[in-house]
C-alpha positions in Angstrom: 0.0 0.0 0.0 1.4 3.4 -1.0 2.2 5.9 1.7 2.0 8.8 -0.7 -0.3 11.5 0.9 -2.6 13.9 -0.9 -4.2 17.0 0.5 -6.8 19.4 -0.9 -7.2 21.9 1.9 -8.7 25.3 1.1 -8.3 28.6 3.0 -11.6 28.0 4.9 -10.5 24.5 6.2 -10.7 24.5 10.0 -7.5 23.9 12.0 -9.3 21.7 14.5 -12.5 19.7 14.8 -14.7 19.1 17.9 -16.4 16.2 16.0 -14.4 13.4 14.5 -16.0 10.4 12.7 -13.9 7.3 12.0 -15.5 4.6 9.8 -14.2 1.2 8.9 -15.3 -1.7 6.6 -15.6 -4.1 9.6 -17.1 -7.4 8.5 -17.8 -8.1 4.8 -19.6 -11.4 5.5 -22.0 -9.9 8.0 -22.2 -6.6 6.1 -21.1 -4.4 9.0 -19.5 -1.0 9.2 -17.9 0.1 12.5 -18.1 3.8 13.3 -16.6 5.8 16.1 -17.5 9.4 16.9 -15.2 11.5 19.1 -16.8 14.5 20.7 -14.6 17.2 22.3 -15.2 18.3 25.1 -18.9 18.3 26.3 -20.9 20.7 28.5 -22.2 18.4 31.1 -25.8 19.2 30.0 -28.0 16.7 28.4 -27.2 16.2 24.7 -28.7 14.1 22.0 -27.3 11.9 19.3 -29.6 11.0 16.4 -29.7 9.5 12.9 -31.9 10.9 10.2 -35.2 9.2 9.2 -35.0 10.1 5.5 -32.4 11.2 3.0 -32.7 14.4 0.8 -34.1 13.7 -2.6 -36.0 10.5 -1.5 -39.2 11.3 0.3 -39.9 8.3 2.4 -39.4 7.7 6.1 -36.7 5.0 6.1 -35.7 4.9 9.8 -32.0 4.4 9.2 -31.4 3.9 12.9 -33.0 0.4 12.7 -29.7 -0.7 11.1 -27.6 0.2 14.1 -26.7 -3.2 15.6 -25.1 -2.0 18.8 -24.0 1.3 20.3 -22.0 2.4 23.4 -20.1 5.4 24.7 -17.2 6.1 27.0 -15.7 9.2 28.4 -11.9 10.0 28.2 -11.4 8.3 31.5 -12.8 5.1 30.2 -16.1 5.3 32.1 -19.2 3.9 30.3 -21.7 6.7 29.5 -25.3 5.8 29.6 -27.1 6.3 26.3 -30.8 6.7 27.0 -33.1 6.0 24.0 -35.2 9.0 23.0 -37.7 7.8 20.5 -36.6 5.4 17.7 -33.7 7.3 16.2 -32.1 9.2 19.1 -30.1 8.8 22.3 -29.6 11.2 25.2 -26.4 11.4 27.3 -24.6 13.6 29.8 -20.9 14.1 30.4 -18.4 16.8 31.2 -15.5 15.0 29.6 -14.8 14.3 25.9 -16.5 11.1 24.9 -16.2 8.4 22.2 -19.3 6.8 20.8 -18.8 3.5 19.0 -21.5 1.7 17.0 -22.0 -1.0 14.4 -24.2 -0.4 11.3 -25.7 -3.2 9.2 -25.5 -2.4 5.4 -27.3 -4.6 3.0 -29.4 -2.3 0.8 -28.1 -2.3 -2.8 -29.6 1.1 -3.7 -28.6 4.7 -4.0 -30.4 5.6 -0.8 -28.8 3.6 2.1 -25.7 1.5 2.5 -24.3 -1.8 1.1 -21.2 -3.8 2.0 -19.9 -7.2 0.9 -16.7 -8.7 -0.4 -17.1 -6.9 -3.8 -17.6 -3.3 -2.7 -18.9 -0.9 0.0 -21.2 2.1 -0.4 -22.8 4.4 2.1 -24.7 7.6 2.4 -24.0 9.7 5.5 -27.6 9.5 6.6 -27.1 5.7 7.1 -23.9 5.9 9.2 -23.2 9.3 10.7 -24.9 10.2 14.0 -25.7 13.8 14.4 -24.9 15.6 17.7 -28.1 17.8 17.9 -26.4 20.6 19.8 -23.5 20.8 17.3 -25.2 20.4 13.9 -23.4 23.5 12.6 -20.0 22.4 13.8 -17.3 21.4 11.2 -16.5 17.7 11.2 -13.6 15.5 10.3 -14.2 12.0 8.8 -11.4 9.4 8.7 -11.9 6.5 6.2 -9.9 3.8 7.9 -8.1 1.1 5.9 -7.6 -2.3 7.4 -6.3 -5.7 6.4 -9.4 -6.5 4.4 -9.4 -3.3 2.3 -5.6 -3.4 2.0 -5.5 -7.0 0.7 -8.5 -6.3 -1.6 -6.6 -3.2 -3.0 -9.7 -1.1 -2.6 -9.9 2.6 -3.5 -12.2 5.3 -2.2 -14.4 7.6 -4.4 -16.2 10.5 -2.8 -16.9 14.1 -3.4 -16.0 15.0 0.2 -13.1 17.5 0.5 -9.9 15.7 1.6 -7.6 16.8 4.4 -4.9 14.2 4.0 -5.5 10.9 2.2 -3.2 8.3 0.5 -3.3 7.3 -3.1 -6.2 4.9 -2.5 -8.2 7.7 -0.9 -8.1 6.4 2.7 -7.5 9.0 5.3 -9.0 12.3 6.5 -11.9 14.3 5.0 -14.0 17.1 6.3 -17.4 18.8 6.0 -18.6 22.2 7.1 -21.6 21.0 9.1 -23.9 17.9 9.5 -26.1 18.8 6.6 -23.0 19.1 4.4 -21.6 15.8 5.8 -24.5 13.7 4.5 -24.1 15.2 1.0 -21.1 13.1 0.2 -21.7 9.4 -0.4 -18.7 7.0 -0.4 -17.9 4.2 -2.8 -15.1 1.8 -2.0 -13.8 -1.1 -4.2 -12.0 -2.0 -7.4 -14.1 0.2 -9.5 -13.4 1.2 -13.1 -12.8 4.9 -13.5 -13.0 7.4 -16.3 -12.2 11.1 -16.1 -12.9 14.3 -18.1 -13.0 18.0 -17.8 -16.2 20.0 -18.5 -15.8 23.8 -18.7 -12.6 23.6 -16.7 -14.2 21.5 -13.9 -12.7 18.0 -13.3 -15.2 15.2 -13.5 -14.9 11.5 -12.5 -17.2 8.6 -13.2 -16.6 5.3 -11.3 -18.3 2.0 -12.3 -18.9 -0.7 -9.7 -20.2 -4.2 -10.4 -19.4 -6.7 -13.1 -18.8 -5.0 -16.5 -19.4 -6.3 -19.9 -16.1 -6.9 -21.6 -16.9 -4.6 -24.6 -18.2 -1.6 -22.7 -17.3 1.5 -24.7 -16.0 3.8 -22.0 -14.7 6.3 -24.5 -18.1 6.8 -26.0 -19.6 7.2 -22.4 -16.9 9.7 -21.5 -17.5 11.8 -24.6 -21.3 11.8 -24.3 -21.5 12.5 -20.6 -18.9 15.3 -21.1 -21.1 16.9 -23.7 -24.1 16.7 -21.4 -22.2 18.3 -18.5 -20.7 21.1 -20.6 -24.1 21.9 -22.1 -25.7 22.1 -18.7 -23.0 24.3 -17.3 -23.2 26.6 -20.3 -27.0 26.6 -20.1 -26.8 28.4 -16.7 -24.1 30.8 -18.1 -20.4 30.6 -17.6 -20.5 34.3 -16.5 -23.4 33.8 -14.1 -22.8 34.1 -10.4 -21.4 31.0 -8.7 -21.6 29.0 -11.9 -20.4 26.3 -12.0 -21.4 25.7 -8.3 -18.9 22.9 -7.8 -15.1 22.7 -8.1 -15.3 19.0 -9.0 -18.0 16.4 -9.7 -18.3 12.6 -9.2 -20.7 10.0 -10.8 -20.9 6.8 -8.8 -22.4 4.1 -11.0 -23.5 0.7 -9.6 -24.1 -1.9 -12.3 -26.6 -4.7 -11.9 -28.8 -6.8 -14.2 -31.9 -4.6 -14.3 -32.0 -1.9 -11.6 -32.5 1.8 -12.3 -32.4 5.0 -10.3 -30.3 7.9 -9.1 -29.9 10.3 -6.1 -28.5 13.7 -6.4 -25.9 15.4 -4.2 -24.2 18.8 -4.2 -21.1 17.7 -6.1 -21.9 14.1 -7.0 -24.6 11.6 -7.8 -25.2 7.9 -7.0 -26.6 6.0 -9.9 -27.7 2.4 -10.4 -28.5 0.9 -13.8 -28.4 -2.3 -15.9 -24.9 -3.1 -17.2 -26.4 -3.8 -20.6 -27.6 -0.2 -20.9 -24.1 1.1 -21.3 -22.6 1.8 -24.7 -20.6 -1.1 -26.2 -17.8 -1.2 -28.7 -19.3 -1.4 -32.2 -22.7 0.0 -31.3 -23.7 1.9 -34.4 -26.7 3.9 -33.0 -27.9 4.7 -29.5 -29.9 1.9 -27.9 -33.0 2.7 -25.8 -31.1 1.5 -22.7 -28.1 3.7 -23.4 -30.3 6.8 -24.0 -32.1 5.9 -20.7 -28.6 5.9 -19.0 -27.7 9.2 -20.5 -31.1 10.7 -19.4 -30.4 9.5 -15.9 -26.9 11.2 -15.9 -28.5 14.4 -17.3 -31.3 14.4 -14.8 -29.1 14.0 -11.7 -26.5 16.4 -13.0 -29.2 19.1 -13.6 -30.2 18.7 -9.9 -26.8 20.3 -9.1 -28.6 23.5 -9.7 -32.3 22.7 -9.6 -32.9 21.0 -6.1 -29.5 21.2 -4.4 -29.4 25.0 -4.6 -32.6 26.2 -6.2 -34.9 24.5 -3.6 -38.0 24.8 -1.5 -37.5 26.8 1.7 -39.2 24.1 3.6 -36.4 21.7 2.8 -33.5 23.9 3.8 -34.1 23.9 7.6 -35.2 20.2 7.9 -33.4 18.0 10.4 -34.5 15.0 8.3 -36.4 13.6 11.3 -39.9 13.9 9.9 -41.7 14.5 6.6 -41.5 18.0 5.1 -44.5 18.9 3.0 -44.2 20.9 -0.2 -46.4 21.2 -3.3 -43.4 22.3 -5.5 -42.0 18.9 -6.6 -43.8 19.4 -9.9 -41.0 22.0 -10.5 -38.0 20.3 -8.8 -38.5 16.9 -10.3 -40.9 17.6 -13.2 -38.9 20.4 -14.7 -35.7 18.4 -14.2 -37.4 15.4 -16.0 -38.4 17.7 -18.9 -34.8 18.9 -19.3 -33.0 15.5 -18.9 -33.9 14.4 -22.5 -33.8 17.9 -23.8 -30.2 18.2 -22.9 -29.4 15.1 -25.0 -30.9 17.1 -27.9 -29.1 20.3 -27.0 -25.8 18.5 -26.8 -26.4 16.8 -30.2 -26.2 13.3 -28.8 -29.7 12.5 -30.2 -31.5 13.7 -33.2 -34.8 15.7 -33.4 -36.6 12.5 -34.4 -35.1 10.7 -31.4 -36.1 13.5 -29.1 -39.7 13.6 -30.3 -39.8 9.8 -29.7 -38.6 10.3 -26.1 -41.1 13.0 -25.6 -43.9 10.9 -26.9 -42.9 8.0 -24.5 -42.7 10.4 -21.6 -46.2 11.8 -22.2 -47.5 8.3 -22.8 -46.6 7.4 -19.2 -49.1 10.2 -18.1 -51.9 9.3 -20.4 -51.7 5.6 -19.4 -52.5 6.7 -15.8 -56.2 7.0 -15.1 -55.1 8.4 -11.7 -54.4 11.7 -13.3 -58.1 12.4 -13.1 -58.2 11.5 -9.4 -55.1 13.4 -8.1 -53.7 16.8 -9.1 -50.0 17.2 -9.4 -49.9 19.5 -6.4 -51.6 16.8 -4.4 -49.1 14.3 -5.8 -46.3 16.4 -4.4 -48.1 17.0 -1.1 -48.7 13.3 -0.5 -45.4 11.9 -1.9 -44.5 10.5 1.5 -47.6 8.4 1.8 -48.7 7.7 -1.8 -46.1 8.3 -4.5 -43.2 6.6 -2.5 -45.5 3.8 -1.2 -47.4 2.8 -4.3 -49.6 -0.3 -4.4 -51.2 -2.2 -7.2 -54.0 0.5 -7.5 -51.5 3.3 -8.1 -52.3 3.7 -11.8 -55.9 4.3 -11.0 -55.5 6.6 -8.0 -52.4 8.8 -8.3 -50.2 10.7 -10.8 -46.4 11.1 -10.8 -45.1 14.6 -10.2 -42.1 13.5 -12.3 -44.1 12.7 -15.5 -47.0 15.1 -15.0 -44.5 17.8 -13.9 -42.5 17.3 -17.1 -45.8 17.7 -19.1 -46.5 21.0 -17.2 -42.9 22.1 -17.9 -43.5 21.5 -21.6 -46.9 23.3 -21.6 -45.3 26.2 -19.7 -42.4 26.4 -22.1 -44.7 26.4 -25.1 -47.1 29.0 -23.4 -44.3 31.4 -22.5 -42.7 31.2 -26.0 -46.1 31.7 -27.7 -47.2 34.6 -25.5 -43.9 36.5 -25.7 -42.9 35.6 -29.3 -39.9 33.6 -27.9 -38.7 36.6 -25.8 -39.3 34.4 -22.7 -39.2 30.7 -22.2 -38.8 28.1 -19.5 -35.0 28.6 -20.0 -35.5 32.2 -18.9 -37.3 31.2 -15.7 -34.7 28.6 -14.7 -31.8 31.0 -15.2 -33.6 33.7 -13.3 -34.2 31.3 -10.4 -30.5 30.4 -10.4 -29.2 34.0 -10.5 -31.7 35.3 -7.9 -32.1 32.3 -5.6 -29.8 29.3 -6.2 -26.5 31.2 -6.4 -27.1 33.3 -3.3 -26.5 32.8 0.4 -22.9 31.6 0.0 -23.9 28.9 -2.4 -26.6 27.5 -0.1 -29.4 29.3 -2.0 -32.4 31.3 -0.9 -35.3 28.9 -0.4 -38.5 29.4 -2.4 -41.8 29.8 -0.7 -44.9 27.8 -1.8 -46.4 29.4 -5.0 -43.4 31.7 -5.5 -42.3 30.0 -8.6 -45.7 30.5 -10.2 -45.6 34.2 -9.4 -42.1 34.5 -10.9 -43.2 32.8 -14.1 -46.2 35.2 -14.4 -44.0 38.3 -13.7 -41.4 37.3 -16.4 -44.1 36.5 -18.9 -45.8 40.0 -18.3 -42.4 41.7 -18.5 -41.9 40.2 -21.9 -45.3 41.1 -23.4 -47.3 38.1 -22.2 -50.1 37.7 -19.7 -50.6 36.6 -16.1 -50.4 32.8 -15.8 -52.6 32.4 -12.8 -55.4 30.6 -14.7 -52.8 28.4 -16.4 -51.3 27.3 -13.1 -54.7 26.8 -11.5 -55.5 24.4 -14.3 -52.3 22.5 -14.6 -51.3 22.3 -10.9 -54.6 22.0 -9.1 -56.9 20.7 -11.8 -57.4 17.1 -12.8 -58.5 17.4 -16.4 -56.3 17.0 -19.4 -55.2 20.2 -21.0 -55.1 21.0 -24.7 -51.6 20.0 -25.9 -52.8 19.9 -29.5 -53.4 23.6 -29.4 -50.1 24.3 -27.7 -48.1 22.3 -30.2 -49.9 23.6 -33.3 -48.3 27.1 -33.6 -44.9 25.4 -33.6 -45.7 23.1 -36.5 -46.3 19.8 -34.6 -49.2 17.5 -34.2 -50.0 16.0 -30.8 -51.7 12.6 -31.4 -53.4 10.3 -28.9 -53.6 6.9 -30.4 -54.2 3.3 -29.3 -51.4 0.9 -28.6 -50.4 -1.2 -31.5 -49.6 -4.0 -29.0 -49.5 -4.3 -25.2 -45.7 -3.6 -25.2 -46.1 -0.3 -27.1 -44.7 2.5 -24.9 -45.7 5.4 -27.2 -43.5 7.6 -29.3 -42.7 7.5 -33.0 -44.8 5.3 -35.3 -44.8 4.8 -39.0 -47.4 6.7 -40.9 -49.0 3.5 -42.4 -49.1 1.8 -39.0 -50.7 5.0 -37.4 -53.4 5.0 -40.1 -54.1 1.3 -39.6 -54.4 1.9 -35.9 -56.9 4.7 -36.5 -59.0 2.6 -38.8 -58.9 -0.7 -36.8 -58.2 -0.2 -33.1 -56.4 -3.3 -31.5 -57.9 -5.1 -28.6 -56.8 -4.8 -25.0 -57.7 -6.3 -21.6 -56.5 -3.1 -19.6 -54.0 -4.8 -17.5 -50.2 -5.0 -17.0 -48.8 -8.5 -17.3 -45.5 -10.3 -16.5 -44.3 -13.7 -17.4 -44.2 -16.5 -14.8 -41.1 -18.7 -14.6 -43.1 -21.9 -15.0 -45.3 -20.6 -17.8 -48.4 -18.5 -17.9 -48.7 -14.8 -17.0 -49.4 -12.8 -13.9 -51.4 -9.6 -13.6 -49.5 -6.8 -11.8 -51.9 -3.9 -12.4 -55.5 -3.6 -13.5 -57.0 -0.4 -15.0 -60.5 0.4 -13.7 -63.5 0.0 -16.0 -61.5 -1.9 -18.6 -61.9 -5.6 -19.7 -59.8 -7.3 -16.9 -61.5 -5.2 -14.3 -65.0 -6.0 -15.6 -64.2 -9.7 -15.6 -63.2 -9.7 -12.0 -59.5 -10.2 -12.6 -57.1 -8.4 -10.2 -53.5 -8.0 -9.2 -51.7 -11.3 -8.6 -54.1 -13.4 -10.6 -52.2 -15.9 -12.9 -53.8 -16.5 -16.3 -53.1 -20.1 -17.3 -55.5 -20.8 -20.2 -57.7 -19.0 -22.7 -60.5 -21.0 -24.4 -59.0 -24.2 -23.0 -55.5 -23.6 -24.5 -52.5 -23.0 -22.2 -51.2 -19.4 -22.1 -47.4 -19.9 -22.4 -46.2 -16.3 -21.9 -46.9 -12.6 -22.6 -45.9 -13.1 -26.3 -48.4 -15.8 -26.9 -51.1 -13.8 -25.1 -50.4 -10.8 -27.3 -50.8 -13.0 -30.4 -54.3 -13.9 -29.1 -55.1 -10.2 -28.7 -53.9 -9.5 -32.2 -56.4 -12.0 -33.6 -59.3 -11.1 -31.3 -62.5 -10.0 -33.1 -64.5 -7.2 -31.5 -67.2 -8.5 -29.2 -65.7 -11.9 -28.9 -65.7 -13.4 -25.3 -63.0 -15.7 -24.0 -63.2 -18.4 -21.4 -60.4 -17.5 -19.0 -58.9 -19.9 -16.4 -56.7 -18.4 -13.7 -55.3 -19.1 -10.3 -55.9 -16.7 -7.4 -53.5 -17.7 -4.7 -53.7 -21.6 -5.0 -57.3 -21.7 -6.0 -58.5 -22.2 -9.6 -61.1 -19.9 -11.0 -62.9 -19.3 -14.3 -64.3 -16.1 -15.8 -65.6 -14.6 -19.0 -63.1 -12.1 -20.5 -64.1 -9.8 -23.3 -61.2 -7.7 -24.6 -62.2 -4.2 -25.6 -60.8 -1.6 -28.0 -57.5 -0.3 -26.7 -57.9 3.2 -25.2 -56.3 6.3 -26.8 -53.4 6.6 -24.3 -50.3 6.4 -26.4 -48.7 9.6 -27.6 -47.0 10.4 -30.9 -45.7 13.8 -31.7 -44.8 14.5 -35.3 -44.3 17.5 -37.6 -47.5 18.7 -39.2 -47.6 17.4 -42.8 -48.8 20.7 -44.2 -46.2 22.7 -42.3 -43.8 24.3 -44.8 -41.0 25.2 -42.3 -37.7 23.4 -42.6 -37.4 20.1 -40.8 -35.2 21.6 -38.1 -37.9 23.7 -36.6 -37.0 22.3 -33.2 -34.4 25.0 -33.3 -36.5 26.9 -30.8 -35.8 24.2 -28.2 -32.1 23.6 -29.0 -31.0 27.2 -28.6 
C-alpha cells in the first residue's frame, strides 16, 4: 500500500475539529461498518445523538437507525456513558468530559439511498452511518476513512466528493465537512471500480463503475457523451453567471446490476444504479434505448446540481431530516428536471430531433396511461409523496399521478405557453436561469429557499415583463386541476401534431410510429384487456396492475391473478397472449382460467378496444417550415 499523501485543503478549512468520525469496513460477510464518533469536550448538560429518518431527494421515512446493531459510549477516562433512548432514532447522554461513541451499522441495501457492503464493494450515504450531535449540527466535522487488512488486501480505492484533508493514493485518510447537513451530502464508494475522467468547462469530473462490467463496454463513448451533457448544462446556466459552476469537481458513482435503475443527487456528486447492458458497447452503431435511458439519468441527476440542491423549497432547507417535510413544489423540482433531462441530449447533439420527439412521446404516454391523473392533481401528488407516491400499491395507476411525469408535461406546456405569448422573448429557460441567478446562487452557495407558489408568481412576472399575460389561470388548471389540457393547441403554432392513439400491442410504450401503422391503428383499433402483465417462470402470465373500467376489471381479474388458459388452451407467456389479442375479433368473449393464490377460477373475459393513451408527436404534414424547426428548443 502506498504511503503517498494527498491533500486538498482550502483557506476555509478549520484547524481543529470538535467532532471526528472514523468509519471502517468491519465485516464483509456480516455486512457491517464500524463507526466511532469522538466529541470534544462536552458541556455536562443533556445532549442528543440522532440518525436521520430520511435522505434528501427521496421522500420516504426509512428509519435508518434500525440498522444500528449495537452502540455504546465512554468518556476520556474510560467510564461507560449511559445512552438513553429518545424515540426510535435518538439517544440522550450527559458528560463533562470528551466522549467516544462506537456503534456497528448493518449495510445490505443495494440502492442509491442507504448502505451496502460485501466482499465486492462498499457504499454508504452519510444518513445511514453518521450520527448527528443535535447541539452541534453547525460544527465542522472530520471524517477518517480507515483502511484495514481487508481493504488493503483487496486493494480497494475510495471515491467520494467530500473534500480531503490528508489521504493516501487509494483515498483512505481524512476528509472534512462544514456541518452535519454538508456531511450527509457526500456518499462514499469503495472497491476496485473502473474509473474514467474528463473536464467540463474547466471542472474535473470523474465517473466510477462498480459491479461486473461487460467486456466490450465503450468507456470512450460514455466519456464523450457525458462530457457533452455536463458542458451543455454548465453553459446553459451561463459561464459568467454568479457562482456557476457551483462545484469545483464532480463525481458520478455508478452501480451496475442486471436490471436496476435509479439515481440520487448530491451537491457535487450523484449515486446511480443501472443495468450493465444499458451502457454503450464497442461497435454500437446507434444509441440503444437502454443507453439513452442511462444518459437521461446522468443528465437528470446532474441538472439537480442547480435545480434541487441549490434552487430548492425553503421548507427543505431547515429540515433536520427527522420527519416529513411537505411541499407542493415537486412538480417543478422533479418535473422540470425530467423535462430537461432528455432535452439536454438534444441540445448537446447526442440524439436527433426525431429521437427527441420519440422520447417526448414516450414520456407523455406514461401520463396518459395513468387514469389516476383524473383523481389526483400534481400539487396533491407532491403533497402526499410521503404516503402515496413513494408507497405505491397495485392500485396506483388508478388513483395517483407522478409529479415526475405530470411535472414534465407541465414544464413542456409552460415552455410552449411562454414562448407563444412572448414571441420567444421568454421561455422556461429564462425562468430557470432567473431562479439560479436570484435564488440558487445566493447565500454563500446554499441558495435562498423558495416559498410555496413563489415559482408560479415569478413565471407570471417574467411573462408579463416580456409582453405576455398573467399565468394564474394556467397554473390553476395544470397544478390544481385534474382534467387533461389542450396539448394539441399548444403544439400547433410550432408546427407539430400531438396525437393520442391506441397501442399497436401491449408492449407499445408510445413515441414515433410509421405513418402507415398509425393510419391502420386509427382505422382498426387493436384489442386490450386493460392490465399490465408479466411472465411467470413456470409458464403462464401474472397480472401486476388492472385499469379500472376496462376488460380485466369488468371480468373480476385483479393483481396477482395468474392466467393459465384462454378457451381451454394454455397461455405460455406474454408473447403468446399478445398474439391472441392481435387475432381477437371485436365483441368476442374468451373463457379464461386463472389461479388466485392456490385456487383455480374461471371467468368470461371480453377484450375491448384499446384506449387512446399512447402519444405520438410529429411534424405537421402541411407545415412548410424546414425540418429543423425544433431550433427553438435547442438554442
